[in-house]
C-alpha positions in Angstrom: -8.2 31.1 0.8 -9.9 29.1 3.6 -9.5 25.4 2.9 -11.7 24.4 5.8 -14.6 26.7 4.8 -14.4 25.7 1.2 -14.5 22.0 2.1 -17.5 22.6 4.3 -19.2 24.2 1.3 -18.2 21.2 -0.8 -19.7 18.9 1.8 -23.0 20.7 1.4 -22.8 20.4 -2.4 -22.0 16.7 -2.8 -24.4 14.2 -1.2 -21.8 11.4 -0.7 -19.4 13.7 1.2 -20.1 14.2 4.9 -18.4 16.0 7.8 -16.4 12.8 8.5 -14.6 13.4 5.1 -13.2 16.7 6.1 -9.8 15.4 7.1 -9.5 13.2 4.1 -10.1 16.1 1.7 -7.5 18.2 3.7 -5.1 15.2 3.3 -5.4 15.4 -0.5 -4.7 19.2 -0.3 -1.8 18.7 2.1 -0.3 15.8 0.2 -0.8 13.1 2.9 -3.2 11.3 0.6 -2.4 10.8 -3.1 -6.0 10.6 -4.5 -9.5 10.5 -3.2 -12.4 8.6 -4.7 -15.7 10.5 -4.6 -19.1 9.1 -5.5 -21.0 11.6 -7.7 -24.8 11.5 -8.1 -25.3 14.1 -10.8 -23.5 16.7 -13.0 -24.0 19.6 -10.6 -22.1 17.7 -7.9 -19.2 17.2 -10.3 -19.1 20.9 -11.2 -18.9 21.7 -7.5 -15.9 19.4 -7.2 -14.3 20.8 -10.3 -14.6 24.3 -9.0 -13.0 23.3 -5.7 -10.2 21.6 -7.5 -9.5 24.6 -9.7 -9.3 26.9 -6.7 -6.7 24.7 -4.9 -4.7 23.5 -8.0 -6.0 20.0 -7.7 -6.8 17.8 -10.7 -10.4 16.4 -11.0 -11.5 13.8 -13.5 -14.1 11.0 -13.7 -14.3 7.4 -14.8 -15.3 6.6 -18.4 -18.2 4.5 -17.1 -21.2 5.1 -14.9 -22.4 3.2 -11.8 -25.6 1.4 -11.0 -26.7 -0.3 -7.7 -25.8 -4.0 -7.8 -26.8 -5.1 -4.2 -27.0 -4.0 -0.6 -26.4 -5.7 2.7 -28.2 -5.6 6.1 -26.1 -2.8 7.6 -26.8 -0.3 4.9 -23.8 -0.7 2.7 -24.5 -0.3 -1.1 -22.4 -2.1 -3.7 -22.3 -0.8 -7.2 -21.5 -2.2 -10.7 -20.0 -0.4 -13.7 -22.2 0.3 -16.7 -21.7 2.1 -20.0 -21.4 5.9 -19.9 -24.3 5.9 -22.4 -26.6 4.2 -20.0 -29.4 6.7 -19.4 -31.0 4.9 -16.5 -28.3 6.2 -14.1 -26.4 9.5 -13.5 -24.0 8.1 -10.9 -20.2 7.9 -11.5 -17.0 8.1 -9.7 -14.7 11.2 -9.7 -11.2 11.5 -8.4 -9.3 14.4 -7.0 -5.5 14.6 -6.7 -2.5 16.8 -7.2 -0.8 14.2 -9.4 -1.9 13.7 -13.0 -0.4 10.2 -13.4 -2.2 9.0 -10.3 -5.5 10.4 -11.6 -4.9 8.6 -14.9 -4.3 5.4 -13.1 -7.4 5.8 -10.9 -9.8 6.3 -13.8 -9.8 2.6 -14.8 -8.2 0.8 -11.9 -11.5 -0.5 -10.4 -12.3 -2.2 -13.7 -8.9 -3.3 -14.9 -7.3 -4.3 -11.6 -7.8 -6.2 -8.4 -9.2 -5.0 -5.1 -5.6 -5.1 -3.8 -4.2 -2.9 -6.5 -7.1 -0.4 -6.2 -6.8 -0.3 -2.4 -3.1 0.3 -2.5 -3.6 3.2 -4.9 -5.9 4.8 -2.2 -3.1 4.0 0.3 -5.2 1.6 2.4 -3.2 -1.1 4.3 -2.3 -4.2 2.2 -4.0 -6.5 4.7 -7.2 -4.6 4.5 -7.2 -4.6 0.7 -6.8 -8.4 0.7 -9.6 -8.8 3.3 -11.9 -6.7 1.0 -12.1 -9.6 -1.5 -14.4 -11.4 1.0 -16.5 -8.3 1.6 -17.0 -7.7 -2.1 -18.3 -11.3 -2.4 -21.0 -10.7 0.1 -19.6 -11.1 3.6 -20.4 -8.4 6.2 -17.4 -6.3 7.0 -18.5 -6.0 10.6 -18.7 -9.8 10.9 -15.2 -10.2 9.4 -13.8 -7.4 11.6 -14.9 -9.2 14.7 -13.9 -12.7 13.6 -10.4 -11.3 12.8 -10.1 -9.6 16.2 -9.5 -11.8 19.2 -9.6 -10.5 22.7 -11.4 -7.9 24.8 -9.0 -4.9 24.9 -8.0 -3.0 21.8 -6.5 0.3 20.8 -9.2 2.8 19.7 -7.3 3.9 16.6 -8.7 1.0 14.4 -12.3 1.1 15.8 -14.5 1.1 12.6 -17.5 0.3 14.8 -17.5 4.0 15.7 -18.6 4.7 12.2 -21.7 2.5 12.7 -22.6 4.2 16.0 -21.5 7.8 15.6 -20.9 8.2 11.8 -17.2 9.0 12.5 -13.8 7.5 12.7 -10.4 9.1 12.1 -9.1 6.9 9.2 -10.5 7.2 5.7 -13.5 5.3 4.2 -12.4 1.7 4.0 -12.9 -1.5 6.0 -10.0 -2.5 8.3 -9.2 -6.2 8.4 -9.2 -6.2 12.2 -9.3 -4.1 15.3 -5.6 -4.8 15.7 -4.6 -3.6 12.2 -1.3 -1.7 12.6 -1.8 0.0 9.2 -5.1 1.4 10.2 -3.8 2.5 13.6 -0.9 4.4 11.9 -3.3 6.0 9.4 -5.6 7.2 12.2 -2.6 8.7 14.0 -1.5 10.4 10.8 -4.9 12.0 10.3 -5.1 13.0 14.0 -1.8 14.9 13.6 -3.0 16.4 10.3 -6.0 17.8 12.2 -3.7 19.4 14.7 -1.8 21.0 11.9 -5.0 22.6 10.5 -6.3 23.8 13.9 -8.9 21.0 14.1 -7.8 19.5 17.4 -11.3 19.6 18.8 -12.7 17.7 15.8 -10.0 15.1 16.0 -10.4 14.6 19.8 -14.1 14.2 19.3 -13.6 11.4 16.8 -11.0 9.7 19.0 -13.5 9.9 21.9 -16.1 8.2 19.8 -13.7 5.4 18.9 -12.8 4.9 22.6 -14.6 3.3 25.5 -16.8 0.2 25.9 -18.7 -1.3 23.0 -21.1 -4.3 23.4 -22.2 -6.0 20.2 -24.4 -8.8 19.0 -26.0 -9.6 15.7 -28.8 -7.0 16.1 -27.4 -4.2 18.3 -24.3 -2.2 19.1 -24.2 -0.5 22.5 -21.6 2.1 23.2 -21.0 3.7 26.6 -18.3 5.8 28.2 -19.1 4.7 31.7 -17.5 1.3 32.8 -15.2 -0.2 35.4 -13.2 -3.3 35.1 -12.8 -5.6 38.1 -10.8 -8.9 38.4 -13.8 -11.1 37.5 -16.5 -8.8 36.4 -17.4 -5.6 34.6 -19.6 -2.9 36.2 -21.5 -1.3 33.4 -23.7 1.7 33.4 -25.6 1.6 30.1 -26.2 5.2 29.1 -26.4 5.0 25.3 -27.9 2.5 23.0 -28.2 2.3 19.2 -29.2 0.2 16.4 -26.4 1.4 14.2 -27.5 5.0 14.7 -28.0 6.8 18.0 -31.8 7.2 18.0 -32.9 6.5 21.6 -31.6 5.9 25.1 -32.3 2.6 26.8 -32.1 2.4 30.6 -31.6 -1.0 32.3 -32.9 0.1 35.7 -34.6 -3.2 36.5 -31.5 -5.3 36.4 -31.1 -7.0 39.8 -27.3 -7.0 40.0 -24.8 -4.6 38.5 -22.0 -7.2 38.5 -22.1 -9.2 35.3 -19.8 -12.2 35.1 -17.6 -12.3 32.0 -18.0 -15.4 29.9 -14.7 -15.9 28.1 -14.6 -18.0 25.0 -11.5 -18.5 22.7 -10.0 -15.3 24.0 -13.1 -13.2 23.6 -15.4 -12.0 26.4 -19.2 -11.9 26.5 -21.9 -10.6 28.7 -25.6 -11.4 29.0 -28.1 -8.6 29.7 -31.8 -9.1 29.6 -31.3 -12.5 28.0 -29.3 -10.9 25.2 -25.7 -12.0 24.8 -23.1 -9.4 23.7 -19.5 -9.5 22.9 -17.4 -7.1 25.1 -15.0 -4.8 23.3 -13.0 -2.2 25.3 -11.0 0.5 23.4 -8.5 2.3 25.5 
């Protein structure tokens, strides 16, 4: 059996699973992760998941209710609500995959019967992040909360969820860390990195860590990520080589800027830079 190849086939069969989920699925198979929640759009996707589970002695089951779109936010996140299984206006539901029957049974109704904290802990997300999710579920942008809870300029790359917005990848599973300093998220990322090494996926893991590293500039409308920067005593030299509006779609070159030394404007422990009359917060992950 080739677990990596079979997961790649599963990724092609289920629309909600992407390449970034490869390590999370391996974690379920390996035992690092107790249970994985998977959004299912139709019956054929569920059959593909069942077939994968049967091959690797993993239990697959689904919730007794369906899902329907409730609301979306400005950065592309979709939030769903539970509806009756008999509701013919939707085919969506949630499936779970695990090696533990008791955990599967608990997962089937936990999102209806329990709190965000209880559900998040079942998925082994950090306690602090589960509590923080209450605010997100009530409409606050996770990216805004993430930055508000993260004071300073320099951070470890292991908790950089902004990498997901820019590159579609980050090492830790699909949840919203409470801050860029979250120790629980940092530990999870390192655990998944080591898991990748165990399954001969070092190149894949290093690529994701590289995405999570370096200089990020962010304001309300734009995230800029670049691997080329130098830090001086009072300024940052920045070579902007890569720009994105949440997805890498075009390069923007700032060739007409008159001075390549930009003063850092520090406020309450954070650092900011103004380029072309746009003010960005400076985040350096190293």
